[in-house]
Every structure is written in structure tokens, then in C-alpha cells.
N, C-alpha and C positions, 0 to 999 in steps of 0.2 A: 389348286386347280390347274395352274400352269404345269406343274410337275406331271400330273396325271395326263394332261393333253400331250406333252412332249413324249412321255414314255409310250403312250398309245400310238402316236405317230411312228415312233421308231419300230415298235413291234409289228404294226400293220405293214410298214414298208418291207421289213425283213421277211414276213410271211409271204407277201406278194411276190418277192423276188426269188424265193427258194427254188422254183422250177427253172430259173434261168441260170443257175449256178454252172459255171463252165467246167470245173473240175472238183471232184470229191476229195476231201482231205481225210486220210485215215484217222480214226479216233485216237487221240493222244499224241498224234504227230505234231511237230512244231517246226516252223521255219527257223533256220539257223540264225543266230545273232551274228552279224558281221561287224567288223570294225567300223565305227561311225566316223564321219568326217570326210576327208579328202581321198579320192582315188586319183593318184597323180598321173596315171597313164591315160586318163580321160581328159578331154578338153572341157572348157567351160563355155556356156552360151555367150557370155559377155566377151569372150575372146574373138568371136566372129569367124574363127577358123577351126580346123581340126587339129591344131597343134596341141600335143599333150601338155598338161600343166607342168610336168617335170621339165619340159624344154622351154617354158615361158619365163623370161627374165624379170619376173615381178612376183611379189608375195601375194598369194591368192588363198582365200579360205572358203570352204563350202560347209554349209549346214543343211543337211537333208531333211526331207519331210519326216523320215523315221526318227531323226534326232529331235525334231520339234515335238513329235507325238510322245516320245519317251520322256521328255522333260515336262510334259503337261502344261505347256505355255501357249499363250495366244498373242502376245505382244512381241514385236520385232526386237525391241531392246532386250527382252529376256532371252530370246533365241540366240542373241549374239554374245552371250556371256562367255562362251568358250572360244571366241575369236580374238586372237592377240591383236592389240592395237586399237580396239574399239572400247569406248566407255560412254556413259550416259551424258547427254547434253540436255538442253531444256527448250521446250516450246510450251510454256505455261504449266508444265507438269502434266499435260493432257495428251498432246500429240507425240508420235514417235520422234525421238531426237537422240543424237549421239555425236561424239567426236570420233574421228578416225585419224590416228597418228598425230594427235594433239590439236587438230583444227576442227572447228565446228562444221558438221555436215548435215545439219537439220533440214536444210532447204536445198532442193535441186540435186540431191545425191542418190535418190532411189529410182531405179529403172525397173521396168517390167518387160521381160523378153527382149532386152537390148534397146528399148526406147524409154525415154524419160517418162516417169509415171506421175509426176506432180510438178507443177510449175510455180514454185515460190510460195506455197501456202502449207500450213500444217495438215497432217493427215495421219490416220492410223491404218496401216496396211492389214489386210485380211490374209492370214497365213493358211487357212484351211484348204485353199485351192493352189498352194505353192508346192512344187516338187522339190525345189532346193533354193537356198539363199546363197548367192555368190558375192564375196567381198573382195574387190580389187583395191589393193592398197597403194597409195602414192598416186601421182598424176595419171589420169586416164584420158587426158584431152586428145592424145594422138588418135584414139578410136572414137571418142564421143564428143569432142568439142568442149564447150564451156562446162566445167565441172569443178567441184571443190578440190583443193589441193591434196587433202588427206586421203581421198579415195572415194569410191562409190559402191553402191549395193545394187545388185541385179537379182530380181525375183524371177524365177522360172516357173511359168504356169504348168499346172497339171494338164497333160494332153491325152487325147484318146489313145488307148492301147489295143493290142490284138486279142487280149483275153477278156471275157465277160466277167464282171464281178459287181457286187454291191456291198458297201460298208455303211452301216448306220450307227450313230452314236447318240447317247443321251447323257448329259452331264448336269450335276448340281454341285453346290459348294457354298463357300462363304459369301456373305452379303447377298443372299437370295439369288445366287446364280442359277439360271435356267438356260441350257444350251442344247441344241440338237444339230447334227450334221448328217449329210448324205453324200456319198461319193459313189456314183454309178457309172459303169462303162459297159458298152455293148457293141457288137458288130451289127451294122444296120443293113447289110445286104449279104446274100449267100456267097458272093465272090470274095468278100473280105476287103473290098476296096473302099468301103465307106464305114467309118468308125465314129462313135459318138460317146461323149462323156459329159456329165453334169455334176457340179458341186453345189450343195445348198447348205446354208448356215443360218440358224436363228440363235441370237444371243441376247439375254436380258439379265441385267445385274444392277444392284445398288453399289455403293462404294463405302469404304471405311470412313470417308469424309462425309459429313452430314450434308443432306440436300443434293446429293450427286448420284448419277447413275448412267448406264448406257443401254441402248437398245439397237440391235442391228438385224437387218435382213440382207442376205447376200446370195446371189445366184450367178453361177459361172458355167454356161453351156459351151461346149466345144465340139466341132465336127472336123474330122480329117478325111480327105478324099485323095486316093492314090490312083489316078487314071492309068498309070504305067509304072514300071519298075524304077524309073529315073525321075519321077515327078511326084511331089507331095504338096497339098494345099491344106493348111489347118486354119480354120476360122475360129477365133477366140472372142468371147464377149463376156462382159461382167455388168451386173447391176448391184449397187450397194446403196442401201438406205439406212442412214443413221439418225436416230432421234435421241439425243443425249442431253443430260444436264451435267456439264463438265465441272471438274474441280478447278479451283484457283489456288495458286501458291499462297503461302503465309509469310509474314515478316520474319526476318532473321532475329530481330530483338524479341526475346521471349521464347525463342526456340534454340538456335545455334548460339546466339549472343544473349547476355543477361538483359532482362527487361523488367518493367514494373510488375507485370503479371505474366506468368508462364502460359504459353499457348499450347494446348494439346494438339496432337497430330490430326485428330478428327475434326478440328475446328474448321467451320465453313466460312468463307468470305461471302458466299452467295446466300440469298434468302431462300425461303421455302414456299410451299403452297402456290398461290396464284402469282407470286413474285419470283418463282423459281427460274433459274437461268435456263435458256433454251438454245440448243445448237443443233439444227436440222440440216441434213445434207443428202442430196440425191445425186448419184454418180452413175453414168452409163458409159460403157466403153465397148467398142466394136472394132475388130481388125483381123488381120490374117498374117500368117507366115507361109511364104511360098519358096519352095526349093526345087531346082531342076538341074540335073547333071547332064551336060552335053557330051562329056567324055571324061576319061581319067584326068585330062589336063585342064578342064574348064567346067566350073559350076557357077550357077547364079542363084542368089537368095534375095528375098525382099521381105521386110517386115513393115507393116503399116498399122496405125491405130488412130482412131478418133475418140476423143473423150469430151463429154459434156457434163459439167458439174454445176449444180445449183446449191447455194448455201444461204442459210438464214440463221442469225443469232440475235439474241436480245437479253438484256438484264444480266450481262456477264460482268461481274464485279471483280476489281483487282485492288489489292491493298496499295495504298499510296501514303506513306508516312503515318503520323499520328495526329490526334486532335487534342489540344490542351483544354483546361477547364473553362476557358473563355470562348471555346469554339473555333480557335485559330489553328492553322497548320503548324506542326512541330516536327523537326527532325529527331528530337530526343524522344525516347519511348515514354508513353503514358499508358493508361488503362483503356484507351479508346483508339481504334484503328480508323484512319481515313480511307475512303474508297473512291476509285474511278468507276464511272458507269459507261459500259460499252454496249452500244446498240441504239436503235435497230440497225442491223447490217444485212443487206441483201446483195448477192453477187451471182453472176453467171459467167462461167469460164468455159471456153471452147478451145481444146488443144488438138492439134493435128501433127503427126510425126510419121515419117517414112524413111527407111534406110534401105538402099539398094546396093548390092555388092557382088563382085565376081571373085572367085577364088580359083586357084589352079596350081599345078605342080609340073615342073620340068627339070631336066638334069643336064648340066653342062660341065665337062671336064671333071667328073667325079663329085661335083657339088650339086646337091638337090636344092632347088628353089621352090618354096611354098609361098606363093604370093597372094596378096589381098589388095583389092582396090574397090573403092566405093564412094558414094555420095549420099549424104543424108540431109534432111530438111525438117525443121520443126517450127510450129507457129502457135502462139497463144493470143487469144482475144478475150478480154474481160471487160465487163461493165459492172458497176457496183454503186450502191448508196451506203455511205458510212456515217454514222452519227454517234454521239456520246456526250457526256458531261464530265469534264476532267478537272473540276473543282472538288477536291477530295473532302472539303468541309461540308459539302451538301449531303454526304452519305456516311455519317459516323457509325461505328459499330463497337459497342462495348464488349470487351473480351470476356469478362466474368459473367455478364448477363446480356448476351446478344438477343436482340428482338428480330427474329427471322420472319415474322409475319408483318412487319411494318411495310406499308405501301410506299414505294419509291416516289419521290417528287421529281417528275421528269420535265418540269416546266423550263429548265435550263438546257435541256438536251438540244443540240444543234447538229446538223449534218449536211452533206453535200454529195451529189453524184460524181462519178468519175469513171474512167475507163483507160485501157491501154491496149496496145498491140505490139507484140514482139516476135521476131523470127530470126532463125539462124540457118545458114547453109554451110556445109562443110564437105571438103573433098579430101580423101585420105588414101594413102598407099603404103603398103608394108611388104617387105621381102624377108622371109625367114630362111636363112641359108644353113644347110646341114652338111657338115664335113664328116662324112661317114657316120659312125655312131658315137664319136667321141667329143664333138663340139658343135655348137650352133652360134649363129650371129643374126640378130634381129635388127633391121633398120626400118624405121617408119617415120612418116611425117604427115601432117594434116594442115590445111589452110581453112580458116573460118571467116565468114562474114556475118556479123550480128547487128541487129538494128532494133531499137525500142525508143518510142517517144521522140522520133526525129533524130536521135543520136545514132551514130554508127561506130562500129569497132571491127577490126580485123586483126588476125594474128596467125602466126605459124607455130605449130606445136610439134617438136621432134621427139623421137625416142630411139635410143641405141642400147642394145643389151646383148649379152653373150652368156652361154652356158658351157661348162666343161664337165665331161663325165669323169668322176673320181673312181667310181666302181659301178657295177651293174645296179641300176636303180638309185644311184646317188649322184646328184649333179650340183656343182657350185655355179653361181651366177653373179653377174654384175650388170647394173643398168644405170642410165642417166636419162632423165626425161623432164619435160616442162609442162606446166598447166596454164590454162587460159580461162579467165573469168571476167566478162565485161562488167563495167560499173556504169551502166547507161543511164542510171537515174541520179547520178551525182554530177556536180559541176564545180570547177575551180575558177578562180579569177584569172582571166587572160588579158585584161586591159581595163581602161576606164573611159567613160564618156566625157563630154565637154564639161559636165558639172562635177566631175570627179567620182561619179558613182561606178562601182565595179561592174564589169561585163563578164558574164559567165560563159564558160566553154567546157567541152567534154574533158573528162579525166581519162588517162590511159587505163587499159584493163589491168586487173591484178594478174601478175605472173608468178609462177612458182617453179622451183627447181628441186629435183630429187636425185640424190646419189644413194645407191643401194647395193649392198653386197649380201649374199646369202647362200644357204645350202638347203636343198630339198632331198628327201630320202624316202624311198619305198623299195627296199631291197627285195630281190626275187626270193620267194619262199619264206619271207619273214612276215609275221603279222604285225608289222610296225610301219608307220609312215609319219612324216612330219616335216617341219621346216624351221630354219633359224635365219633371221634377217637382222641386219643393222642398217641404219639409214640416217640421212640428214635432209630435211625439207626446209626450204627457205621461201617465205612468202613475201613478195615485193609489191610495191605500188599500193600499199594499204592506205586507204583514205581515213583521215581523222578531221575533226572540226577545225575550220580556219579560226585561229584565235582572235583575228581582227574583224573579219567579215563572216558573221556567224551563220549566214544562210548558205555559205559555200564550204567546200572541203579543200584540204591540202593533201598532196601526195608525198608524204614523208615517211610513212610507216614501213617497218620491216619486222617480221616475226620469224622465229626459227624453232624447229622441233628436231631433236635428235632422239633416237631410241633403239631399243633391242626388242625383238619379238621372237618368241619360241612357241611352237605348237607340236603336239604329239598325239597320235592315235595308236593304241596298242590293244591287241587281243592276246593276252598271255595264255589263256586256255579257252576251250570251247565254252561259249555262253557268257564269257566275261569280256567286256569292252571298257576301255579307259580313254578319256579325253582330257588333255591338259593344255593350258595356255598361260604364258607369262608375258607381261609387257613392262618395259621400263621406258618412260617418256619424260624428256626434259624439254618442255615447251615454254618459250618466253618471248617477251618483247625485246628486240635488239636495236630498234631505232624508232623514235616517235617524237612528236611535238607536244603530245598530251599525256600519254601513258608513261609511267616510269620505266626506264630501260632496266631490264632484268626482271620485271614483274612477270610472274607465272601466268599463263593463259587460263581463262576460267574453265572450270569443270574438267580438268585434266589431272588424274592421279598420276603420281610419279611411278607407283607400283600398282599393278593390276594382275590378279590371278583368277583364273576360272578353271574348275575341274569338274568332271562328271563321270560317274561310274555306273555301269549297268550290268546286272547279273541275272541269268535265268537258268534254273535247273533243267538239265537236258534229258535226264533219264530217271526211271523209277517212278514211284507213286506220286512224287512231288513235281514231276515234269510239268513245265509251264509256269511254275511259280517263280516270281522274280522280285528284285529289289533295285532301287536306284538311290544314288546319293550325289548331291551336287554341292560344291563349295565355291563361293566367290568372295574375293577380298579386293577392296579399294583403299589405297592410302588416302590421306587427307588431300583435299583439293582447294584451290583458291576459288571462292564463291563469287567474287565480283572484282573484275579487273579495274572497274571504275573507282573502287574504294581502296585501292592500293595507295599507301601514303607516299609522299614525295621521297622519303628515304628508302623506299622499296619494301617496307614492312606491310604485311597483309592484314587487313582488318577482319575479313570474313573467311575463316578457314572452315570448310565442311569437314567434320571429323571422319577419321577412317572407320570402316565397318567391315564385318565379316558376316555373310549370310550362309546358312545351311538349309538345303532343301532335301527332302527324302520322299520315297514312294514305294509302294507295293503294287505288283501287277500279277495277273494270272491270264493265261491264254490256253484255250483248249476247245476242240470241236467247233471252231469258228467263233466262239465267244471270247470276249475280253473284258477284264475288269481292272481298273486302274485307280488307285488312290494316291494323290500327291499332296504333300504339305510343304508349302513355301515359307521361308523364314521360320524354320522349325523352333528356334529358341527365342522368337519374338523380339529380335533386335530392333531397337529404335535407331533409325538412320535417315540420312538426307542425301539422296543420290545425286541431286543436281539443283542448280539455282539459276535464276535469271537476274539476280542482283539482290540488293539489300532488302527489298520488299517482296521478293519472289523466291522463297525457299520451298522446295518440294519435299514433303515427308514421304518416306518409303512405306510400302505396304507392310502392315503388321502381319503376324502369323495368319495364314489362310489355307484352306483346303479345297480340294477338287476331287470329285468322284465321277468316273466315266464308265458307263456300260456300253460295250460295242458288240456288234454282230456282223460277221463277214460271210458272204455267200459267193 
């Protein structure tokens, strides 16, 4: 019934919009397939300036909406497979999570249109309303303030355009997938100064894991007003409602490590029926992007957004060791898993962010200066009630004969309310000097003030970089930069009272340093572009538990990542495009009072390869018929830095794996049909883990069929 309703909706919308079609497409004609990936002569939104990527002394990757559509993916982690330097991280195996250049970036790394999009909680980004995904690698604190050392991801919203169109899709697939999307754009007045666009998505699916599934409603309307040739105001808004039954990771013993009983990948930690896990979220966003050009030498831009998020979850179970025959907790594997009970949890978060900046250009003594100066501010207020029962013996689950209908005993569940307020203000300035067309020098600095829970931090984050032209469309670059990440919720011992009890005080912010060398190339007349980078990142002021005063931290930790990244996009012939990415990462602990020096960081493969090929027949009776092939490889990863033995040996290795994805497509007369099969050879793999009790199984072979109509 759902399938029929979705197909009816798609066909009805298509028929209604047929008269609004802006341009007729000749029967059999096809849009040319272009090289996917990076266009190095264009700037990125996250750069905040009009400086081409080729002249930016930093490794940057771009995944376009066309790339995402061609691969048939809906999750951000899947869209990033051909981005060098990025691999899967973990947030319970449910939310978007990844490492960038060896360091976890699961929280606080995703931006939307240049403003932070989530403040410290897990989330699944919706890609149907995204024009492109920009990955800035290495420290970006000079432009954005507090941010993970490895890099950040900026999503660029689809915005109104000058051509009227309507695209409707209906999809079905594995695990009862039902999905429909609408992307509609129109001119709203005769003068063409008012444009509108709306993206709609409905998605409902079960999971390969028992008792799990997702349901999403997403609406993203946008209006652009151009009162004059030098002024543009785009109002962007989003509504997202998720009613999910999320998965929970499974223990390493019985999956990656030998156990008493083997645990299948579809094994559910959560119960079913009336005891099913619930995770509901409502999220509303509203804001704008304003641009005004005063002259060739002076421009002003401002981006502002308000977000209100309400979240509720309950009965979310997590594996916690094992239970022996006497009902006691056991670290050693048995045939019964212990479980923690999370919930009920209620939270309301309100985020506000605004970034105001001036840009300009002037020339002195043969040197062109492209300058940027701005101030940004962001604030988060949250209130919550959090409860749970963390005695794992209260919720045993037999592996061979799980009782998913058993009613939970919640008599021991306890909780408490809480709340927080955090804000950050930053002032930044950058000068990009161009010495003719053969060299550039970029100098930038930013000062930040951050505060949360009564603690305050401030820091200066510089960046220095240069590019040199080796040939037309080929630049070498070098850069040095620092990152800044406050640790406002940690305390260290700063003294003792008269009774000898420790007195807590703030810990300094995490600081990171990056040294990077690279080459970017997009030769004129060549259907080839790409980049090569080598780098060293050093993460300092890492806090670990105080071995004497357990409620406090000590600042002794240091971690380092060294790596090589290579990306290439090539169109050898019309209709064929190739994407390739290779990453070598050596990420380890270099100084610590708890972790073993030399221990590899969690969820970081030493070798990572991503490749994607797309071909479409250009002429003849088979014109419009196409095929895709994707391959990704991850070498083995340390699954749990806490389980590394004192001698440095790793207890939990996640095995290496190779995934192959394939697809068939057809386009013609405004219609499109796409079939994609992910994990074609049904490889059993474990992409990430949160520790010895939280291993995430990868998706088995699955398929997706999409019918689309464009007017």
C-alpha cells in the first residue's frame, strides 16, 4: 500500500508540473556526463572568499549532488568513500560518524552553509537538499574557531535557480525501503527577482538488524530575492522529523573475537513490539544568506541561522559485558549478554549562529591583495532529563534464544534534569597575496573567546600558506596552521583545601598543529584533475583520567597523525568518468599517562582506497544506458584504544574488507531509472567500533531501485 501511495504521489506531481516545464528536451538527447568531483578553478563556500581552490594552500575535496545521486546513497559516510583522508568512526553505529586524517570528527565537525550544524550530539544529515559536500582537511580554526583537528565538512544547501524545473523520484529496495523526493524550482515573479525552491523527502525502511528501522519527513523551502544587481538575500529553512528504532552495536566476543556463541550480524540488542526502542526527533531551522557588493573593492556577506531541536528516546539498550550462570557480571564471554538501559531521555536544544564578513581586493606595487575580515558568534542552550539503569545484570539477553518480547523491569531506572549554555565569539582576518600568476601567499589569524558552564577559554589560531605555479593549471602548495578546541567540561587539580581535598580548575584547550605539502592539478584542456598531499598533525593538551583523583583529568596526552592523500578525477572519453582516492594514515599515541605510547588510534585504517566509475552510452539506439562500479578497501583497524595491552599489542583488530557496488541506469525523455546494488558480493565486515562491547556490523548485500521524472 505504501508503494502504491508513493508512486501515485510521484506520478500526480509529475503530471501537475508538466505545463511548467521551462525548456523542452529533444527526444533521445542527453546531458553530457562531466568529470565528477573537484572543479579547482572554483572556490568553495567554506572558504568564505572567491579564491579558487587551486590557489588555496589546503587539501579540499568536493562531492557534488550528481556524485551522490550516481552512487545511489543517502548516508554521508557512504558519500565520502572517494574522499581521501576520511574513514568511518562510530556513534553507536547509528549516527553519521567519521575520522578525518586519523582523528575522530563525529561531533562538531559538520557545517551547513558555513555555520556549525550540530552542537555535540549525534545526527544523520539529509543529503537530498544538498548541492555539494565540501571537506576541508587539517585545522580550519582560522576561519571557524573551535573545530576538530583533522578537518571539517561543510554541506551546501540547494538554493533557488533561474530555471524552472521539477524532479520527482520514487524508490524501493531492501528492507522494505519506501522513499519519495521532490525537487521543485520556479520563478515567483515576472521580473525574475524572486525565486523559490523546495525539497521534500519521505523515507521509511526497516533494517537488516532485527527490531530496527527509520522513518523521516524532510521539508526544505528556500526563497531568493534580488532587489538589485549587487544584492541577494536567500532565506533557507528546514524541517526534519525522525521517528526511528535505531540499531545498537554488538559485542566483539562472538563477532570479531572468538566467543562462546557466534553472534549473527542481524542480532538485535533491542527488544521488539511494545518494548521497541524509540528515538524521535523534531528539528526546525530558519536563516538566511545575505550578499551585497558595494564596489569591486568591497563586498559584505552575512549568514545567520536558528535551530530548535527536540529529542526523545527510550528503551535504547547497549551491550555491557556478559552474564554468567549465577547472574553475575562477567568480562569473559558467556552465552548471555548484559545490557544497559538508556531512557527516558528528553532534550530541547536551541542553537543560534551568525557570521558577518567583508571581502575586498586592491593592488599595490604589482601585488594583488584579496582580503577577508569577519566576526562570528554561536550559542547553544540545552535542557534535558536523562535517565537509565546501568546495572547490566538487570537486562540479560541470551544469544541463542533471545526473548525480544520480555517486558523490561524499569524499577531501578533513575534520572535527573540538566542543562547547559555555551557560546563562542571569534574575530578573523586573512590576506591572500597574488604575485602575478605564478605565486600566492596566504596569511590569516583568528582570536576566539569561548565559554560554557562558567568556564572560559580563549586562543589565537594562525594559518600561513603559499602556492607556486608549476605549469598552467598545476600548483604546488605548503601550509602551517593551528587548531583550537576548548575542553570546558573537564577540570584538573589546581590545589588543595585545608583538609587536603583537591580543588578543580579549568584545563587548557586542545591545540593542534598541521604541516602540509601538496600539489593540485587541473591542466588546461585536460579532462583530468586531482591532488596529492602529505601532512603531519600533532594533537596536544589531550586530557586523560587522573590516576590519583579519578574525578579529574590530567593534561599529558599527545597524539600524532602522518599521512599521504591522493585524489584523481578523469574523463578519458565522452560518457566515462573515473574517481579515485588513496589514503595512507599513521595515527598513534605519542605521549600519555594511560594509553600505551605507540598505540594506534581507534577506527583508523592505515590504507584506504575508494574508486568509482560511471559510464553512459552517448549515441545510437542504446543512448542513455549506463553503468556504475564502485570499490572501497579498508585495511585492518584498531577497534579499541582502551584495550591495547601495556606492551603495545592490540587486542581488538577489525579485519580488512573490500566492498564492491554496482549499478545500471537509464535516462531518456525526462525519465530516469536506476538500480544499485551495494556490497555486491555480500562481504561480512565491521566498519567501526566504539569499544569491546560496541562493534558495528556492516550492511550485507542490498539493492535500491529509483524511478525519476524531470520536467
